[in-house]
PLY file of the C-alpha trace (Angstrom):
ply
format ascii 1.0
element vertex 194
property float x
property float y
property float z
element edge 193
property int vertex1
property int vertex2
end_header
0.01 -0.02 0.03
1.19 3.53 -0.90
-0.38 6.73 0.29
-0.31 9.56 -2.22
-1.26 12.93 -0.76
-2.21 15.98 -2.72
-1.84 19.23 -0.71
-4.28 22.10 -0.83
-6.90 23.97 0.91
-10.60 22.78 0.93
-13.35 24.88 -0.48
-14.47 26.23 -3.88
-12.78 29.67 -3.36
-9.32 27.96 -3.30
-9.89 25.40 -6.09
-7.65 27.06 -8.76
-5.11 28.55 -6.40
-1.44 27.69 -7.24
-1.16 26.41 -3.61
-3.88 23.77 -4.62
-1.98 22.23 -7.48
-1.45 19.05 -5.34
-5.31 18.72 -4.93
-5.55 19.08 -8.72
-2.99 16.40 -9.38
-4.63 13.99 -6.98
-8.00 14.47 -8.80
-6.58 13.92 -12.28
-4.69 10.75 -11.06
-7.99 9.45 -9.61
-9.95 10.13 -12.85
-7.38 8.83 -15.18
-6.77 5.52 -13.29
-10.41 4.81 -12.37
-10.10 5.08 -8.61
-13.05 4.27 -6.42
-15.56 6.82 -5.03
-14.55 9.56 -2.67
-14.98 8.70 1.00
-14.46 10.88 4.16
-11.65 9.33 6.24
-8.43 10.35 8.04
-9.54 14.23 8.34
-9.75 14.26 4.55
-11.15 12.69 1.40
-9.79 9.47 0.17
-10.08 7.35 -2.87
-8.64 3.91 -3.33
-7.31 2.32 -6.47
-4.53 0.47 -8.31
-1.89 1.65 -10.73
-0.21 -1.40 -12.15
0.54 -3.74 -9.27
0.47 -0.89 -6.60
-2.52 -0.37 -4.34
-2.73 3.32 -3.65
-4.79 5.39 -1.23
-5.12 8.99 -2.58
-5.66 11.40 0.16
-6.61 15.18 0.27
-6.49 16.48 3.71
-9.63 18.60 4.64
-7.64 20.27 7.38
-6.28 23.25 5.50
-2.64 23.44 4.42
-1.14 24.24 7.72
-2.49 21.12 9.42
-2.16 18.69 6.40
0.17 16.45 8.60
-2.68 15.41 10.88
-4.56 13.58 8.05
-1.26 12.12 6.71
-0.21 10.88 10.09
-3.75 9.27 10.70
-3.58 7.37 7.40
0.05 6.17 7.95
-0.69 4.97 11.47
-3.98 3.23 10.35
-2.12 1.18 7.72
1.01 0.82 9.93
3.20 2.37 7.24
6.54 4.13 7.39
6.97 7.61 5.92
8.76 6.09 2.98
5.26 4.68 1.84
4.13 8.30 1.39
4.18 10.45 -1.71
3.14 14.17 -1.53
2.21 16.29 -4.52
2.67 20.00 -3.80
3.35 23.37 -5.25
7.01 24.48 -5.41
8.13 28.19 -5.53
11.77 27.25 -6.47
10.84 25.51 -9.74
9.84 27.31 -12.93
6.07 27.18 -13.62
4.83 23.75 -14.86
8.13 22.00 -14.24
7.94 18.70 -12.21
10.71 17.24 -10.14
10.67 14.44 -7.65
12.93 14.11 -4.52
13.00 11.97 -1.45
13.48 13.47 1.91
14.93 17.03 2.40
13.70 20.21 4.13
10.34 21.89 3.88
11.69 25.06 2.29
9.06 27.12 4.12
6.08 25.11 2.66
3.55 25.09 5.55
2.01 21.74 4.36
5.41 19.96 4.32
6.24 21.56 7.65
2.94 20.11 9.21
3.65 16.70 7.74
7.23 16.67 9.09
5.85 17.61 12.47
3.04 15.14 12.65
4.94 12.04 11.34
8.20 12.65 13.33
7.38 9.83 15.62
7.01 7.34 12.77
10.58 7.50 11.58
12.74 9.70 9.37
10.71 12.10 7.06
12.15 10.28 3.99
8.83 10.56 2.07
8.71 11.26 -1.65
7.75 14.74 -2.81
6.39 15.41 -6.28
7.31 19.05 -6.65
5.15 21.01 -9.17
6.62 24.32 -10.07
4.69 27.49 -9.57
7.59 29.92 -10.05
8.74 32.61 -7.63
7.11 36.04 -7.79
10.57 37.74 -7.46
10.23 39.07 -3.89
9.43 37.41 -0.57
6.84 39.95 0.16
4.85 38.84 -2.81
5.02 35.08 -2.17
1.78 34.92 -0.03
-0.31 36.65 -2.77
1.27 34.49 -5.46
0.52 31.14 -3.87
-2.94 32.01 -2.91
-3.89 33.54 -6.30
-5.67 31.73 -9.06
-3.92 30.40 -12.14
-4.30 33.01 -14.89
-6.52 32.21 -18.02
-3.35 32.23 -20.08
-1.92 29.48 -17.86
-4.88 27.06 -18.02
-3.58 25.10 -21.03
-0.20 24.60 -19.44
-1.79 23.64 -16.12
-3.94 21.05 -17.94
-0.91 19.74 -19.80
1.34 19.26 -16.69
-1.63 17.60 -14.73
-2.36 15.37 -17.59
1.31 14.38 -17.99
1.53 13.62 -14.29
-1.61 11.45 -14.51
-0.47 9.68 -17.65
2.98 8.81 -16.25
1.92 7.93 -12.62
2.65 4.32 -13.22
6.36 5.13 -13.11
5.78 6.65 -9.63
3.85 3.55 -8.44
6.94 1.49 -9.43
9.29 3.90 -7.64
11.05 4.74 -10.90
11.25 8.43 -10.21
13.82 9.30 -12.87
11.67 7.74 -15.66
8.61 9.44 -14.28
10.37 12.85 -14.52
11.79 12.24 -18.00
8.48 10.99 -19.42
6.61 13.92 -17.96
9.16 16.33 -19.38
8.91 14.57 -22.89
5.16 14.87 -22.86
5.35 18.55 -22.07
7.94 19.08 -24.77
5.40 17.68 -27.30
2.65 20.11 -26.21
0 1
1 2
2 3
3 4
4 5
5 6
6 7
7 8
8 9
9 10
10 11
11 12
12 13
13 14
14 15
15 16
16 17
17 18
18 19
19 20
20 21
21 22
22 23
23 24
24 25
25 26
26 27
27 28
28 29
29 30
30 31
31 32
32 33
33 34
34 35
35 36
36 37
37 38
38 39
39 40
40 41
41 42
42 43
43 44
44 45
45 46
46 47
47 48
48 49
49 50
50 51
51 52
52 53
53 54
54 55
55 56
56 57
57 58
58 59
59 60
60 61
61 62
62 63
63 64
64 65
65 66
66 67
67 68
68 69
69 70
70 71
71 72
72 73
73 74
74 75
75 76
76 77
77 78
78 79
79 80
80 81
81 82
82 83
83 84
84 85
85 86
86 87
87 88
88 89
89 90
90 91
91 92
92 93
93 94
94 95
95 96
96 97
97 98
98 99
99 100
100 101
101 102
102 103
103 104
104 105
105 106
106 107
107 108
108 109
109 110
110 111
111 112
112 113
113 114
114 115
115 116
116 117
117 118
118 119
119 120
120 121
121 122
122 123
123 124
124 125
125 126
126 127
127 128
128 129
129 130
130 131
131 132
132 133
133 134
134 135
135 136
136 137
137 138
138 139
139 140
140 141
141 142
142 143
143 144
144 145
145 146
146 147
147 148
148 149
149 150
150 151
151 152
152 153
153 154
154 155
155 156
156 157
157 158
158 159
159 160
160 161
161 162
162 163
163 164
164 165
165 166
166 167
167 168
168 169
169 170
170 171
171 172
172 173
173 174
174 175
175 176
176 177
177 178
178 179
179 180
180 181
181 182
182 183
183 184
184 185
185 186
186 187
187 188
188 189
189 190
190 191
191 192
192 193
């Protein structure tokens, strides 16, 4: 069992915020791979499914970004899983818009969702979970970061957003197999062809 968590804030007013790109990725993966119906569990919304041989629980915390770790820790504890079974999809300021990179472990780089996860799963072992970092670009000055992450994608960005989410969903089988380099290269190839 793997737990894949998309980070975001619940509620329609946040749906297209850059900060919610993790939620969007989770929805696309569930749709493209025929996951089961949404259920309320673990302080969030879950859908179960398979990608290849991997059984995956998709989790969208309903706790708001700053408390995402509560939902993640509940799910990991319920299934008696280590942090290494966790994959988190989140927005990344330090990547160019619509670039996708995967890394295992590392700091939270000021991301409140990752900070919360690190705090809540500390007792379960090293925070060596996998992060699928979806670039939103940096607005240029730290005073503008808050407004940038909590603003909607512009109309001009909608096609690029759809393309990157579609590529993540289409290539998710590589993530399920823990072949992160192949996932990144296949996503990049798909986006080149757009």
